[in-house]
Backbone as JSON Lines, residues from 0, in Angstrom:
{"i":0,"aa":"X","n":[203.66,83.59,399.66],"ca":[202.89,83.28,398.64],"c":[201.81,82.19,398.88]}
{"i":1,"aa":"X","n":[202.23,81.15,399.66],"ca":[201.44,80.38,399.84],"c":[200.05,80.74,400.55]}
{"i":2,"aa":"X","n":[200.15,81.58,401.45],"ca":[199.47,82.12,402.36],"c":[198.42,82.91,401.26]}
{"i":3,"aa":"X","n":[198.6,83.51,400.06],"ca":[198.17,84.11,399.62],"c":[197.26,83.49,398.77]}
{"i":4,"aa":"X","n":[197.67,82.59,398.42],"ca":[197.01,81.44,397.38],"c":[196.03,80.99,398.05]}
{"i":5,"aa":"X","n":[196.09,80.47,399.01],"ca":[195.18,79.65,399.92],"c":[194.12,80.69,400.53]}
{"i":6,"aa":"X","n":[194.37,81.77,400.54],"ca":[193.36,83.12,400.49],"c":[192.29,83.16,399.29]}
{"i":7,"aa":"X","n":[193.33,82.82,398.07],"ca":[192.52,83.23,397.01],"c":[191.45,82.04,396.47]}
{"i":8,"aa":"X","n":[191.96,80.74,397.45],"ca":[191.69,79.3,396.57],"c":[190.22,79.48,397.66]}
{"i":9,"aa":"X","n":[190.17,80.0,398.69],"ca":[188.87,80.32,399.29],"c":[188.17,81.04,398.94]}
{"i":10,"aa":"X","n":[188.47,82.29,398.53],"ca":[187.89,83.15,397.64],"c":[187.19,82.73,396.51]}
{"i":11,"aa":"X","n":[187.91,81.78,395.76],"ca":[187.09,81.3,394.56],"c":[186.4,80.24,394.98]}
{"i":12,"aa":"X","n":[186.49,79.7,396.12],"ca":[185.74,78.52,396.42],"c":[184.12,78.69,397.08]}
{"i":13,"aa":"X","n":[184.13,79.94,397.22],"ca":[183.1,80.67,397.81],"c":[182.35,81.48,397.02]}
{"i":14,"aa":"X","n":[182.93,81.83,395.27],"ca":[182.34,82.12,394.62],"c":[181.61,80.61,393.68]}
{"i":15,"aa":"X","n":[181.68,79.13,394.14],"ca":[181.65,78.11,393.34],"c":[182.52,77.56,392.61]}
{"i":16,"aa":"X","n":[183.74,78.34,392.42],"ca":[184.59,77.68,391.52],"c":[185.51,76.63,392.33]}
{"i":17,"aa":"X","n":[184.73,75.43,392.71],"ca":[185.7,74.73,393.55],"c":[186.94,73.57,392.42]}
{"i":18,"aa":"X","n":[186.71,73.69,391.07],"ca":[187.81,72.82,390.62],"c":[189.26,73.79,390.73]}
{"i":19,"aa":"X","n":[188.95,75.42,390.6],"ca":[190.42,76.3,390.54],"c":[190.82,76.38,392.04]}
{"i":20,"aa":"X","n":[189.68,76.05,392.89],"ca":[190.16,76.21,394.41],"c":[191.24,75.14,394.84]}
{"i":21,"aa":"X","n":[190.33,74.13,394.36],"ca":[191.31,72.78,394.22],"c":[192.74,72.64,393.9]}
{"i":22,"aa":"X","n":[192.84,73.21,392.96],"ca":[194.07,73.37,391.77],"c":[194.84,74.14,392.5]}
{"i":23,"aa":"X","n":[194.64,75.55,393.16],"ca":[195.33,76.26,394.12],"c":[195.55,75.38,395.33]}
{"i":24,"aa":"X","n":[194.82,74.84,396.08],"ca":[195.33,74.17,397.33],"c":[196.18,72.77,396.98]}
{"i":25,"aa":"X","n":[195.91,72.35,396.07],"ca":[196.69,71.55,395.28],"c":[198.3,71.83,395.4]}
{"i":26,"aa":"X","n":[198.26,73.09,394.73],"ca":[199.66,73.37,394.3],"c":[200.58,73.8,395.31]}
{"i":27,"aa":"X","n":[199.58,74.71,396.3],"ca":[200.36,75.46,397.73],"c":[200.22,73.94,398.23]}
{"i":28,"aa":"X","n":[199.95,72.98,398.61],"ca":[200.1,72.13,399.58],"c":[201.49,71.23,399.25]}
{"i":29,"aa":"X","n":[201.64,71.07,397.9],"ca":[202.96,70.75,396.99],"c":[204.4,71.54,397.34]}
{"i":30,"aa":"X","n":[204.24,73.08,397.32],"ca":[204.58,74.08,397.23],"c":[205.44,74.19,399.32]}
{"i":31,"aa":"X","n":[204.43,74.02,399.98],"ca":[204.2,73.79,401.43],"c":[205.52,72.51,401.45]}
{"i":32,"aa":"X","n":[205.1,71.65,400.9],"ca":[206.03,70.64,401.2],"c":[207.5,70.43,400.73]}
{"i":33,"aa":"X","n":[207.44,70.75,399.4],"ca":[208.76,71.28,398.91],"c":[209.82,72.17,399.63]}
{"i":34,"aa":"X","n":[208.98,73.26,400.35],"ca":[209.99,74.37,401.04],"c":[210.07,74.06,402.61]}
{"i":35,"aa":"X","n":[209.03,72.85,403.28],"ca":[209.23,72.61,404.4],"c":[208.34,73.69,405.3]}
{"i":36,"aa":"X","n":[207.68,74.18,404.5],"ca":[206.65,75.17,405.38],"c":[205.17,74.8,405.71]}
{"i":37,"aa":"X","n":[204.99,74.42,406.82],"ca":[203.52,73.42,406.94],"c":[202.58,74.73,407.46]}
{"i":38,"aa":"X","n":[201.49,74.42,406.86],"ca":[200.22,75.35,407.53],"c":[200.31,75.55,408.7]}
{"i":39,"aa":"X","n":[200.47,77.05,409.25],"ca":[200.76,77.29,410.34],"c":[199.42,76.65,411.44]}
{"i":40,"aa":"X","n":[199.67,76.62,412.8],"ca":[198.61,75.91,413.37],"c":[197.42,76.77,413.51]}
{"i":41,"aa":"X","n":[197.8,77.99,413.77],"ca":[196.45,78.91,413.73],"c":[195.73,78.68,412.6]}
{"i":42,"aa":"X","n":[196.23,78.62,411.79],"ca":[195.45,78.65,410.4],"c":[194.49,77.32,409.9]}
{"i":43,"aa":"X","n":[194.54,76.37,410.44],"ca":[194.56,74.84,410.1],"c":[193.04,74.77,410.61]}
{"i":44,"aa":"X","n":[192.43,75.29,411.38],"ca":[190.83,74.68,411.28],"c":[190.26,75.81,410.16]}
{"i":45,"aa":"X","n":[190.38,76.98,410.12],"ca":[189.51,77.43,408.82],"c":[189.99,76.98,407.7]}
{"i":46,"aa":"X","n":[190.92,76.56,407.68],"ca":[191.48,75.92,406.36],"c":[190.71,74.77,405.98]}
{"i":47,"aa":"X","n":[190.97,73.62,406.86],"ca":[190.19,72.77,406.71],"c":[188.75,72.59,406.85]}
{"i":48,"aa":"X","n":[188.12,73.87,407.19],"ca":[186.65,74.13,407.3],"c":[186.19,74.41,406.01]}
{"i":49,"aa":"X","n":[187.24,75.1,405.15],"ca":[187.14,75.84,403.79],"c":[186.78,74.83,402.92]}
{"i":50,"aa":"X","n":[187.99,74.03,403.26],"ca":[188.08,72.97,401.8],"c":[187.37,71.74,401.88]}
{"i":51,"aa":"X","n":[186.75,71.38,403.42],"ca":[186.02,70.55,403.56],"c":[184.7,70.55,402.79]}
{"i":52,"aa":"X","n":[184.25,71.97,403.22],"ca":[183.07,72.7,402.3],"c":[183.24,72.44,400.98]}
{"i":53,"aa":"X","n":[184.28,72.95,400.51],"ca":[184.42,72.83,398.91],"c":[184.14,71.62,398.03]}
{"i":54,"aa":"X","n":[184.87,70.48,399.16],"ca":[184.71,69.16,398.73],"c":[183.72,68.42,398.77]}
{"i":55,"aa":"X","n":[182.99,69.04,399.82],"ca":[181.38,68.39,399.67],"c":[180.52,68.92,398.85]}
{"i":56,"aa":"X","n":[180.63,69.98,398.57],"ca":[179.93,71.16,397.14],"c":[180.34,70.28,395.83]}
{"i":57,"aa":"X","n":[181.34,70.57,395.84],"ca":[182.08,70.07,394.54],"c":[181.73,68.34,393.89]}
{"i":58,"aa":"X","n":[181.91,67.68,395.12],"ca":[182.09,66.26,394.78],"c":[183.21,65.65,395.07]}
{"i":59,"aa":"X","n":[183.23,64.71,396.06],"ca":[184.68,64.17,396.72],"c":[185.5,63.73,395.69]}
{"i":60,"aa":"X","n":[185.05,63.05,394.54],"ca":[186.1,62.31,393.63],"c":[186.52,63.44,392.32]}
{"i":61,"aa":"X","n":[185.41,64.27,391.86],"ca":[185.99,65.44,391.08],"c":[186.94,66.31,392.0]}
{"i":62,"aa":"X","n":[186.98,66.85,393.24],"ca":[187.65,67.65,394.12],"c":[188.82,67.2,394.24]}
{"i":63,"aa":"X","n":[189.05,65.91,394.72],"ca":[190.39,65.08,394.75],"c":[191.15,65.03,393.31]}
{"i":64,"aa":"X","n":[190.52,64.86,392.23],"ca":[191.23,64.89,390.98],"c":[192.01,66.1,390.86]}
{"i":65,"aa":"X","n":[191.06,67.36,391.04],"ca":[191.56,68.81,390.79],"c":[192.69,68.53,391.63]}
{"i":66,"aa":"X","n":[192.52,68.62,392.98],"ca":[193.64,68.35,393.9],"c":[195.08,68.11,393.08]}
{"i":67,"aa":"X","n":[194.72,66.57,393.01],"ca":[196.11,66.05,392.43],"c":[196.8,66.57,391.38]}
{"i":68,"aa":"X","n":[195.51,67.23,390.22],"ca":[195.88,68.24,388.94],"c":[197.02,68.94,389.43]}
{"i":69,"aa":"X","n":[196.61,69.82,390.81],"ca":[196.92,71.18,391.26],"c":[198.24,70.82,391.76]}
{"i":70,"aa":"X","n":[198.52,69.45,392.61],"ca":[199.76,69.09,393.19],"c":[201.08,69.1,392.23]}
{"i":71,"aa":"X","n":[200.73,68.88,390.89],"ca":[201.61,68.85,389.68],"c":[201.69,70.09,389.18]}
{"i":72,"aa":"X","n":[201.7,71.13,389.58],"ca":[201.36,72.56,388.92],"c":[202.25,73.55,390.23]}
{"i":73,"aa":"X","n":[203.1,74.59,389.24],"ca":[203.58,75.38,390.14],"c":[202.16,76.45,391.3]}
{"i":74,"aa":"X","n":[202.3,77.26,391.91],"ca":[201.08,78.27,392.17],"c":[200.81,78.83,391.14]}
{"i":75,"aa":"X","n":[202.05,79.43,390.41],"ca":[201.64,80.38,388.86],"c":[200.86,79.82,388.22]}
{"i":76,"aa":"X","n":[200.97,78.08,387.49],"ca":[200.21,77.53,387.1],"c":[199.19,77.62,387.18]}
{"i":77,"aa":"X","n":[199.09,77.1,388.55],"ca":[197.66,76.97,389.15],"c":[196.48,78.49,389.24]}
{"i":78,"aa":"X","n":[197.52,79.14,389.31],"ca":[196.59,80.61,389.07],"c":[196.0,80.77,387.5]}
{"i":79,"aa":"X","n":[196.96,80.41,386.84],"ca":[196.95,80.63,385.39],"c":[195.51,79.88,384.92]}
{"i":80,"aa":"X","n":[195.0,78.68,385.75],"ca":[194.04,77.59,385.06],"c":[193.31,78.6,384.84]}
{"i":81,"aa":"X","n":[192.85,79.66,385.62],"ca":[191.66,80.34,385.57],"c":[191.33,81.79,385.26]}
{"i":82,"aa":"X","n":[192.44,82.4,385.28],"ca":[192.97,83.86,385.34],"c":[192.19,84.72,386.45]}
{"i":83,"aa":"X","n":[191.37,86.03,386.25],"ca":[191.26,86.44,386.95],"c":[190.03,85.99,387.83]}
{"i":84,"aa":"X","n":[189.85,86.44,389.21],"ca":[188.44,85.99,390.1],"c":[187.4,87.25,389.52]}
{"i":85,"aa":"X","n":[186.24,86.64,389.09],"ca":[185.26,87.37,388.75],"c":[184.66,88.33,390.09]}
{"i":86,"aa":"X","n":[184.76,88.94,389.83],"ca":[184.23,90.27,390.84],"c":[182.66,90.39,391.01]}
{"i":87,"aa":"X","n":[182.0,90.73,391.73],"ca":[180.65,90.92,391.4],"c":[180.55,92.61,390.87]}
{"i":88,"aa":"X","n":[179.48,92.66,390.08],"ca":[179.37,93.96,389.43],"c":[178.72,95.21,390.03]}
{"i":89,"aa":"X","n":[179.24,96.15,390.4],"ca":[178.55,97.3,391.88],"c":[176.89,97.16,390.93]}
{"i":90,"aa":"X","n":[176.22,97.15,391.89],"ca":[174.92,97.29,391.62],"c":[174.03,96.21,391.62]}
{"i":91,"aa":"X","n":[175.06,94.83,391.11],"ca":[174.48,93.7,390.68],"c":[174.14,92.58,391.98]}
{"i":92,"aa":"X","n":[172.78,92.57,392.01],"ca":[172.12,91.55,392.86],"c":[173.04,90.29,393.04]}
{"i":93,"aa":"X","n":[173.58,89.91,394.44],"ca":[174.42,88.47,394.5],"c":[173.4,87.7,394.12]}
{"i":94,"aa":"X","n":[173.78,86.45,393.5],"ca":[172.95,85.23,393.04],"c":[172.17,84.6,394.53]}
{"i":95,"aa":"X","n":[171.29,84.34,394.47],"ca":[170.42,83.6,395.7],"c":[171.27,82.5,396.06]}
{"i":96,"aa":"X","n":[170.9,82.17,397.22],"ca":[171.89,80.84,397.95],"c":[170.86,79.76,397.51]}
{"i":97,"aa":"X","n":[171.59,78.52,397.53],"ca":[170.89,77.49,397.0],"c":[170.0,77.08,397.88]}
{"i":98,"aa":"X","n":[169.05,76.3,397.48],"ca":[167.72,75.65,398.48],"c":[167.68,74.34,398.3]}
{"i":99,"aa":"X","n":[167.43,73.46,399.32],"ca":[167.79,72.53,399.7],"c":[166.53,71.53,400.32]}
{"i":100,"aa":"X","n":[166.03,70.55,399.78],"ca":[164.55,70.02,400.13],"c":[164.36,70.06,401.54]}
{"i":101,"aa":"X","n":[163.2,70.34,401.89],"ca":[162.29,70.11,403.24],"c":[163.19,71.21,404.23]}
{"i":102,"aa":"X","n":[163.78,72.5,403.77],"ca":[164.4,73.6,404.08],"c":[165.31,73.29,405.1]}
{"i":103,"aa":"X","n":[165.98,72.22,404.23],"ca":[167.44,71.72,405.07],"c":[168.63,73.32,404.89]}
{"i":104,"aa":"X","n":[169.4,73.82,405.79],"ca":[170.38,74.54,405.75],"c":[171.56,74.02,404.79]}
{"i":105,"aa":"X","n":[172.41,74.82,404.45],"ca":[173.34,73.79,403.72],"c":[174.36,73.3,404.34]}
{"i":106,"aa":"X","n":[174.49,73.23,405.65],"ca":[175.32,72.51,406.54],"c":[174.59,71.07,406.78]}
{"i":107,"aa":"X","n":[173.43,71.34,407.23],"ca":[172.37,69.95,407.18],"c":[172.8,69.46,406.07]}
{"i":108,"aa":"X","n":[172.52,69.85,404.94],"ca":[172.31,69.11,403.4],"c":[173.89,68.46,403.66]}
{"i":109,"aa":"X","n":[175.0,68.97,403.93],"ca":[176.66,68.51,404.18],"c":[176.34,67.25,404.85]}
{"i":110,"aa":"X","n":[175.93,67.77,406.12],"ca":[176.12,66.18,406.9],"c":[175.3,65.42,406.44]}
{"i":111,"aa":"X","n":[173.95,65.38,405.96],"ca":[173.38,64.39,405.36],"c":[173.85,63.72,404.5]}
{"i":112,"aa":"X","n":[174.61,64.04,403.49],"ca":[175.01,63.73,402.52],"c":[176.24,63.0,402.83]}
{"i":113,"aa":"X","n":[177.08,63.24,403.75],"ca":[178.13,62.48,404.52],"c":[177.74,61.37,405.36]}
{"i":114,"aa":"X","n":[176.5,61.5,405.88],"ca":[176.14,60.62,407.12],"c":[175.39,59.25,405.93]}
{"i":115,"aa":"X","n":[174.94,59.53,404.71],"ca":[174.16,58.7,404.07],"c":[175.47,58.01,403.12]}
{"i":116,"aa":"X","n":[176.86,58.41,403.44],"ca":[177.92,57.49,403.15],"c":[177.99,56.27,404.08]}
{"i":117,"aa":"X","n":[177.66,56.65,404.93],"ca":[177.9,55.64,406.36],"c":[179.0,55.74,407.35]}
{"i":118,"aa":"X","n":[178.99,57.14,407.4],"ca":[180.31,57.5,407.92],"c":[179.75,57.76,409.5]}
{"i":119,"aa":"X","n":[180.32,57.34,411.03],"ca":[180.2,57.59,412.06],"c":[179.85,59.13,412.33]}
{"i":120,"aa":"X","n":[179.11,59.28,413.0],"ca":[179.13,61.04,413.84],"c":[180.78,61.67,414.04]}
{"i":121,"aa":"X","n":[181.73,60.72,414.52],"ca":[183.01,61.07,414.78],"c":[183.25,61.23,413.41]}
{"i":122,"aa":"X","n":[183.03,60.2,412.63],"ca":[183.91,60.94,410.97],"c":[183.18,61.88,410.47]}
{"i":123,"aa":"X","n":[182.13,62.21,410.42],"ca":[181.34,62.83,409.67],"c":[182.14,64.46,410.55]}
{"i":124,"aa":"X","n":[181.98,64.46,411.69],"ca":[182.7,65.29,412.38],"c":[184.07,66.06,412.06]}
{"i":125,"aa":"X","n":[185.23,64.78,411.76],"ca":[186.35,64.79,411.24],"c":[186.63,65.47,409.96]}
{"i":126,"aa":"X","n":[185.06,64.75,408.88],"ca":[185.2,65.44,407.43],"c":[185.18,66.74,407.24]}
{"i":127,"aa":"X","n":[184.08,67.28,408.06],"ca":[183.42,68.72,408.06],"c":[184.02,69.44,408.97]}
{"i":128,"aa":"X","n":[185.13,68.9,409.62],"ca":[185.75,69.95,410.86],"c":[184.85,70.5,411.85]}
{"i":129,"aa":"X","n":[184.0,69.7,412.46],"ca":[182.77,70.12,413.57],"c":[182.85,68.88,414.66]}
{"i":130,"aa":"X","n":[182.52,69.51,415.64],"ca":[182.64,68.45,416.85],"c":[181.37,67.42,416.64]}
{"i":131,"aa":"X","n":[181.92,66.61,417.09],"ca":[180.62,65.41,417.11],"c":[179.48,65.53,417.69]}
{"i":132,"aa":"X","n":[179.14,66.26,418.38],"ca":[178.09,67.21,419.45],"c":[177.09,68.01,418.1]}
{"i":133,"aa":"X","n":[177.84,68.59,417.65],"ca":[177.31,69.38,416.57],"c":[176.85,68.69,415.51]}
{"i":134,"aa":"X","n":[177.45,67.37,414.83],"ca":[176.58,66.31,414.02],"c":[175.55,66.12,414.35]}
{"i":135,"aa":"X","n":[175.38,65.72,416.29],"ca":[174.4,65.12,416.66],"c":[173.06,66.25,416.6]}
{"i":136,"aa":"X","n":[173.76,67.45,416.68],"ca":[172.6,68.4,416.56],"c":[171.94,68.4,415.52]}
{"i":137,"aa":"X","n":[172.8,68.57,414.42],"ca":[172.25,68.43,413.17],"c":[171.54,67.46,412.84]}
{"i":138,"aa":"X","n":[171.71,66.58,412.6],"ca":[171.09,65.24,412.94],"c":[169.9,65.14,413.26]}
{"i":139,"aa":"X","n":[169.72,65.79,414.63],"ca":[168.54,65.97,415.13],"c":[167.28,67.03,414.33]}
{"i":140,"aa":"X","n":[168.01,68.03,414.02],"ca":[167.03,68.93,413.16],"c":[166.73,68.38,411.76]}
{"i":141,"aa":"X","n":[167.84,67.51,411.12],"ca":[167.33,67.01,409.82],"c":[166.32,65.79,409.95]}
{"i":142,"aa":"X","n":[166.37,65.07,411.0],"ca":[165.3,64.14,411.12],"c":[163.96,64.98,411.08]}
{"i":143,"aa":"X","n":[164.0,65.99,412.03],"ca":[162.84,66.42,412.11],"c":[162.12,66.92,410.84]}
{"i":144,"aa":"X","n":[163.38,67.61,410.24],"ca":[162.59,68.11,408.68],"c":[162.3,67.49,407.92]}
{"i":145,"aa":"X","n":[163.2,66.06,407.9],"ca":[162.52,65.47,406.53],"c":[161.76,64.16,407.17]}
{"i":146,"aa":"X","n":[161.26,64.23,408.36],"ca":[160.31,63.29,408.89],"c":[160.49,61.44,408.83]}
{"i":147,"aa":"X","n":[161.99,61.72,409.7],"ca":[162.1,60.25,409.87],"c":[163.19,60.29,411.32]}
{"i":148,"aa":"X","n":[163.3,59.15,411.6],"ca":[163.72,59.05,413.05],"c":[164.89,58.12,412.88]}
{"i":149,"aa":"X","n":[165.53,57.5,412.04],"ca":[166.5,57.07,411.98],"c":[167.63,57.58,411.17]}
{"i":150,"aa":"X","n":[169.04,57.0,411.48],"ca":[170.01,57.52,410.63],"c":[170.04,56.2,409.07]}
{"i":151,"aa":"X","n":[168.78,55.5,409.32],"ca":[168.81,54.28,408.08],"c":[167.6,55.15,407.09]}
{"i":152,"aa":"X","n":[166.69,55.41,407.7],"ca":[165.87,56.05,407.23],"c":[166.32,57.3,406.46]}
{"i":153,"aa":"X","n":[167.06,58.51,407.27],"ca":[167.69,59.66,406.94],"c":[168.66,59.01,405.48]}
{"i":154,"aa":"X","n":[169.18,58.09,405.49],"ca":[170.44,57.82,404.33],"c":[169.21,57.05,403.14]}
{"i":155,"aa":"X","n":[168.56,56.29,403.59],"ca":[167.13,56.2,402.01],"c":[166.62,57.52,401.9]}
{"i":156,"aa":"X","n":[166.18,58.18,402.76],"ca":[165.7,59.89,401.82],"c":[166.77,60.29,401.11]}
{"i":157,"aa":"X","n":[168.07,60.28,401.29],"ca":[169.33,60.85,400.76],"c":[169.12,60.31,399.43]}
{"i":158,"aa":"X","n":[169.22,58.81,399.31],"ca":[169.29,58.06,398.1],"c":[168.22,58.46,397.53]}
{"i":159,"aa":"X","n":[167.19,58.56,397.86],"ca":[165.91,58.52,396.96],"c":[165.52,59.88,396.48]}
{"i":160,"aa":"X","n":[166.31,60.63,397.31],"ca":[166.25,62.08,396.75],"c":[167.3,62.83,396.13]}
{"i":161,"aa":"X","n":[168.19,62.07,395.86],"ca":[169.6,61.74,394.61],"c":[170.51,62.78,395.48]}
{"i":162,"aa":"X","n":[170.77,62.64,396.49],"ca":[171.54,63.84,397.34],"c":[173.01,62.83,397.29]}
{"i":163,"aa":"X","n":[172.8,62.25,397.19],"ca":[173.92,61.44,397.42],"c":[174.93,60.53,395.97]}
């Protein structure tokens, strides 16, 4: 049951329902602790990647609040908090992907937001479940796109553009 609830959480997070996803993940985390069934090692990297992405998109404070609420629920209660997953209507065009300033990609936007919080490359890598080298590569691209040459200038840009 835990596995399928985690899969559902990832699916609803991909649809933008991060509160429901956090409820599900929180409930499943509590369930896994209660029954002594930790997340299998092979599932950890993709799990942490999707959770980190959802947390970044939803906002850490709101995500953490929803996660804590989910921990107080059974998986069944967490499922009931939103009912059925909204499936796309056949023939309906998917919504357009979000747009970010200066042509930043979704991942570059996530990296910039976390960097602007004052974290080191290693901390950013851990938070977003990527390597420090990947963070460095993203930062090089970000600096080029927003026309800055330092971490502090990128942070100032993020603050001035209300990205954090």
